[in-house]
N, C-alpha and C positions, 0 to 999 in steps of 0.2 A: 505496499500499502504508498503511495506517496500521500506526504501531508505538505500542504499551500497553507501560507499565513500572509497578511499585511505586517511588517513590523510599524504599530505608529508610532515612534518612537523615532525610526527614523524617517518619518514626514514632519514630524515636527521637526527636529536638527535642519532639514534642507530647509525649511518657509522659514529658523531661525538665521541659522547661515547663509544664506543662500546657496547651501550645495545639490546635487540633486546624484544624490544614495543612494541604490536604486533599493527600496522596499519591500519588495515580493521575495518572500523569503522559500524554499521548498528543498523537501527532502524525503529519502527513503527510507522508510520505517522511521521511529519516533528518538532514534537516537541515531537514525543518518548524518553523513558529513551536509550542510548544508548548502547552498546554490542562491546564486537572489539574483532577481533581473529588476526589471524596468514593468517588463508584460508578459506575458504564461498565453499559451492556449490548451485548453485541454480535448482528447479523443477522448472518446468511453465512453464507462458511468465516469460521476463527479456526485457528490455529496456533500453541502455542507452543514457545518456541525459547532451551534454554537454551547456556551457551559460556562453558567454565571462566576463559578468555582477556582477558574484559570485553573484546571487539569489535564488540559488533553495535551500540551507538550511539557515537556521540560521546562524550556523557556516562561512558561504559566498562559501560552497563547488560549486565550477563550471562544476566537471565531476560527477555527478551521477548515480550509477545503478538502476533503479524499477523495484521488483520485484509486482510479488503479494502475492505471497505466501513465510513465515519464510527461508532464506537463514539455511541452514545447516551449524554447524562450523564442520571442516574437522582437524583442532587443532587450 
């Protein structure tokens, strides 16, 4: 399973500092090495999951997208 989430801290830092670091983070499995992108596309079944307690991923993500196939980086 692939897990995707948007890092709100990166978005805030970009706005504050005038930077453009990619905020979309995705990884294979809950402990996989993260990759980052500005835009991704999904092939195959996907599911959006919200957990108010922030226990979906070790980083504390509260909202993630689960997908069976690796997301394609568009940019």
